[in-house]
C-alpha positions as CSV (number, residue, x, y, z in Angstrom):
1,M,52.5,-51.1,-3.8
2,L,49.9,-52.0,-6.4
3,P,46.5,-53.1,-4.9
4,Q,46.9,-56.4,-6.8
5,E,50.2,-57.1,-5.0
6,Q,48.5,-57.2,-1.6
7,E,45.7,-59.4,-3.1
8,V,48.3,-62.0,-4.3
9,I,50.1,-61.8,-0.9
10,D,46.8,-62.3,0.9
11,H,45.6,-65.2,-1.3
12,M,48.9,-67.0,-0.9
13,K,49.0,-66.5,2.9
14,V,45.6,-68.2,3.2
15,I,47.2,-71.4,1.9
16,G,50.3,-71.0,4.0
17,V,52.7,-69.9,1.3
18,P,54.4,-66.6,1.9
19,A,54.7,-64.3,-1.1
20,V,57.0,-61.3,-1.3
21,A,56.9,-58.8,-4.2
22,I,60.4,-58.2,-5.5
23,G,60.0,-55.9,-8.5
24,E,58.4,-55.3,-11.8
25,A,58.0,-58.4,-13.9
26,H,59.7,-58.7,-17.3
27,F,56.6,-60.0,-19.0
28,I,54.9,-56.6,-18.6
29,A,53.6,-56.3,-22.3
30,V,53.1,-60.0,-23.1
31,L,49.4,-59.5,-23.5
32,G,49.7,-56.8,-26.1
33,S,49.7,-53.7,-23.9
34,A,51.8,-52.7,-20.9
35,F,49.9,-53.8,-17.8
36,P,51.0,-53.6,-14.2
37,S,53.1,-56.6,-13.2
38,R,55.2,-57.9,-10.4
39,D,57.7,-60.6,-9.7
40,F,57.1,-62.5,-6.5
41,G,59.2,-64.9,-4.4
42,L,57.2,-67.8,-3.1
43,G,57.8,-69.7,0.1
44,E,59.4,-68.8,3.4
45,Y,62.8,-69.7,2.0
46,G,62.0,-69.3,-1.7
47,E,61.3,-73.0,-2.1
48,Y,58.7,-72.4,-4.8
49,G,60.9,-70.1,-6.8
50,T,60.0,-66.8,-8.5
51,V,56.9,-66.1,-10.4
52,S,55.9,-63.2,-12.7
53,I,52.3,-62.0,-12.6
54,V,50.7,-59.6,-15.0
55,F,47.5,-57.8,-13.9
56,P,45.6,-57.2,-17.1
57,A,43.3,-54.2,-17.0
58,F,40.6,-56.0,-19.0
59,V,39.6,-58.3,-16.1
60,D,36.1,-56.8,-16.2
61,A,35.4,-58.8,-19.4
62,P,36.7,-62.3,-20.0
63,H,39.2,-62.8,-22.7
64,D,40.5,-65.9,-24.4
65,I,44.3,-66.1,-23.5
66,R,46.3,-68.9,-25.0
67,V,49.9,-69.8,-25.2
68,C,51.0,-72.1,-28.0
69,A,54.3,-73.6,-29.3
70,A,55.9,-71.5,-32.0
71,P,56.8,-73.1,-35.3
72,N,59.6,-75.7,-34.8
73,N,58.9,-75.4,-31.1
74,Q,61.1,-72.3,-30.9
75,G,59.5,-70.5,-28.0
76,R,55.9,-69.7,-27.4
77,L,53.3,-67.5,-29.0
78,V,50.8,-65.6,-26.8
79,Y,47.3,-64.9,-28.1
80,V,44.5,-62.7,-26.7
81,D,41.1,-63.2,-28.4
82,R,42.8,-65.0,-31.3
83,Q,45.2,-62.1,-32.0
84,M,48.9,-62.9,-31.4
85,T,50.2,-60.4,-28.9
86,S,53.8,-61.6,-28.4
87,S,56.4,-64.2,-29.1
88,V,58.2,-65.4,-26.0
89,N,61.5,-67.3,-26.4
90,S,61.9,-68.4,-22.8
91,E,61.9,-72.1,-22.2
92,P,60.7,-74.1,-20.3
93,W,58.3,-71.6,-18.6
94,V,54.9,-72.6,-17.4
95,Y,52.0,-70.2,-18.3
96,L,49.0,-70.0,-16.0
97,V,45.8,-67.9,-16.5
98,S,42.6,-66.8,-14.8
99,S,40.2,-63.9,-15.3
100,R,42.5,-61.8,-13.0
101,Y,46.0,-63.0,-13.6
102,F,48.5,-64.0,-16.3
103,V,51.3,-65.9,-14.4
104,T,54.6,-67.2,-15.7
105,T,57.1,-69.3,-13.8
106,P,60.1,-71.4,-14.7
107,D,59.6,-73.5,-11.6
108,E,57.2,-76.5,-11.8
109,R,57.1,-76.6,-8.0
110,A,55.2,-73.3,-8.0
111,V,52.3,-74.5,-10.2
112,S,50.2,-76.4,-7.6
113,V,50.5,-73.6,-5.0
114,L,49.6,-71.0,-7.6
115,Q,46.6,-73.1,-8.7
116,R,45.4,-73.4,-5.0
117,G,46.2,-69.8,-4.0
118,L,45.2,-67.8,-7.1
119,G,42.8,-70.1,-8.9
120,V,44.9,-70.1,-12.1
121,T,45.0,-73.0,-14.6
122,R,47.5,-73.9,-17.3
123,A,47.1,-71.7,-20.3
124,P,45.4,-73.6,-23.2
125,C,46.6,-73.6,-26.7
């Protein structure tokens, strides 16, 4: 278990939403390098769906992470400090960021609990 996994589980538990780590996330290199990542199921019965969380190693220094629509709205482009790091073709994912987490979820129901539990906000463009 990654130390960050327990941190996520603990934060979500504080707001009354169980989180269970279920494996390595598929967005592992979305920020330009391979960082530790995990998929989590949220809610006692999975009512908040599945989320992918990347734990970037550069949390000691703030970075500008943005997710923007690709040309012709064909997916999303991810930028770290104005450098494009990846192109993501998954729609309609929601992207959330903080100084400690890069979170993706296809489930809009998860957004408010993640904002409360982890302090993430929607990624700007």
